[in-house]
N, C-alpha and C positions, 0 to 999 in steps of 0.2 A: 798807529793812531797816538800812540805816546809811548816815550822810551822808557823800559824796565830799568835801566841804573841810574840815570839823573833825573828822572821824570819828566822830561821836556815832551807837551804836548804841542803833537805836532802838526803845520798851518796847511790841515789836510785840505781844506775850502780851495786854497791857492793851488796846491796840485792837484786837485780834480779839474780846475778850471784851466789851466795850462797843458794838461795832458788832451782835455778834450780837444783842443785848437787844433792839434795832431792825429786826433783819433785813436790814442792810446788808452787802453782800459786801465783802469787801476784798480787795486786791489788793498786792503787795508788789514795789517794785524792787530786786533781791536780786543786782545785778550789782556791786556794791561789796563783799558779804558773803560769796559763793561762794567756798570756797577760803580764806577768812582766818576765817571765823566757822562753828562748828557750823550747819548748816542743815536741817534733817529739814520739807520739804513735806505732806508727810502727817501729821504732828503739830503741824503749826503752827496748824490750825486756819484756815488761806489759803482764799481760792476761787480766786488764780491768783496767780504768781508769774513774773517774768522774769529770763531769766539771759543775759548777753552772752560770747559765746568772745574777744575781745580782752581782758578783763581774767582770763581762764586762762591764757593762754599757749595757745590757741586761733588758729583762723585769724582774720580781721577780717570783718566782716559775716555774721557766724554768730551764732544765738543762739537762745532757746527760751523759749516761752510756755508754763506748765504751769498747767490748769486742772481744778478737779474737772467730773467727768463731766455733772453735773448744772447745772452753770454754763450759764446759755445766752448762747452766745456769737455775734452779728452779723460774718461777714468783710466786712473794708474795701476788699477788690479781690477778683473774682469770675473763675473761669477762664471758657474760650472752650468752644462746644459740645463741641469733641473733648478737653475735659477735666472734661464731663459739671459745671460750673458750679461744682465744688467747689474748685480750685485755678487760682491763674492763676500761667503762667510752667511754664520745668523746672528740677524741684529738685535744688540742687548738692548731690548724694551724696556725692562727696570731702570738700566743705566739711563739709556733716552729720554723717560720721563721724571727720573731724579734731576737731570740737567736742565730739561725745561723749568721746572719748580723752582730752581735755582737762578735761572736766568731772569723768570718773573720776579721774584721776590728782588732780587738784585737792583733790578730796573725801577723797581714801585719805591724803593727804599733808598734811591741814591741819593734825591738832594741831603734828607737829613744825615745819610752817612757820610756822602762829601763835605759838609757841614762839620760834623762833628770831629772829623779826622783832620781837617785843615788847621781847626784850633789847635787839637793836638800835636799837627805836625810844626805850627808855630811857635809853641809853647818849646819842643824840642828844641827847634833851629836858634830859638834867642837863648837857651841855657846852656846849650853847647858853645855857642859862641863867648858869652859870660865865661864857662868853667876853662875854655880851651879858646884864647882870643886868637890865636894865630890859625884856628882852624878856617877851611876855606868852603864856602857852602858852592856845591857846584851845581849846574843847570842855572832854569830861568828862575827871579826871585817872582814872576808871575806865570802862570801859562803853565804850569808844572802840576802833577799828580797830587792829589790830597791828603795819599799817605807815603809820599816820599820825602825824603831827607838825605842826599848824598854830602858828605866830607871830603875832602882829602886834608890830613895833618902832616906838616913838613918835619920829616926828621923820620916817619916813621912806616915802617913795612904794613903793609893793609892786611898781611897774615899774624903779623905778631899780635897786631890789636884785635882781630878775629878770635884766636887763641884764649888770650888774657882775658877778652868780654865772656867769652863762650865759658870760662873754665867759672866765670863770676857769675852764671844763670843769664847772659843776655847773651841772646841771637844776632846776630846781623850778618851782613855781605860782603865782600869786598868786589864784587860785580868782575872779577877777573880772575883769568884762566893760569893754570901752573903746569909748564911743560916740562918734564922730567925732574919735577920737584924745583926749578928753578922759577921764582914769583915772577909772571910777567904781568906789564900793566895794560889796563882795560884799555882797548881798540877805542871803545866810545871816547875816553877823556883823549886820547891821543888826537883823534879825528877833530876833537873841539878847539886842538892847540894848546893842549895843558902839557908841561915837561917831562919828560918821562919820569924823573925822581919824583918830581912833586903826585905823578899821577901812580907812582906806587904805594901812596899813601891813604887810596882811594877805601872808604866805609860808609855803607848806604843801610841805613834805617828804614824799614818799612812797616808802616801803622795798618793794621786789620780792624777787623769786628770784634777780636777781644781784646785789643787794644785800649789801655788805660793809662789814665795818668800817672799811676802807681807806676805802671810800667817805664815811664819818662823819668820819676824820681826812681829808678832802679839804676837804668843807665846812667843817671848823672853823679850818683852813688860811687859809681866804681870808674867813668871815663876817664878822670883827670890824671889818676892813679895809673891806668892802662897805659896812656899815652907816655906819661912820665918814664913807665918802664920799656915802652916800647922804643923811645927815642932812647935809651941807652943800648939798646940792643943796637939801632943804628940800622941800616938797610942793606941786605942781604948781598955779598959780593962787593962793596963799598968798603975802602980804609982809608 
């Protein structure tokens, strides 16, 4: 429903409409969306949708799969004889209840939460562009998650920026995976057509319920210096 790296809100209604023409069921991963975007499963036309508790302020290891009643689903795990074969293990009732409370609160507060994060995000984006003029905002200008700001910084290794910011008390993410200690560019950015060298300078700033204007101030205090140091270090493996 929304991309976790660059924040793109996907054209779900178009996907559902196209799939319906060919009788193809549609499942959406709504983990990033619920609580940040208006989500109505019944009106979406989706056949199935997943939600996760840890993105909503609920307990870890909780989540839900919503599915239309006429969708034929096959269990991956089956219960024992004492469970009549229909479920596996003991249900975590406190976790399920806590998850439900978190979902309810996130959905009710979504409009106000999204407005606040959007304003905070827009301020962050504008100030990053001023402080580092050649930083490139990735993802759409409109139609992105309220709490997402994803940049690439030319001439920088994302991991270098990550470590430098972390040492200054700023938590961010590169959105990339590393194999055998060798930095790899994000497959999402590469699929978008971003050059490999540029993709390696990716950094994502995510805003949430506890984020404040002071957090943005703290980032901008240290970001220019971190970018300068990262550029001095250069890209790994490039001479």
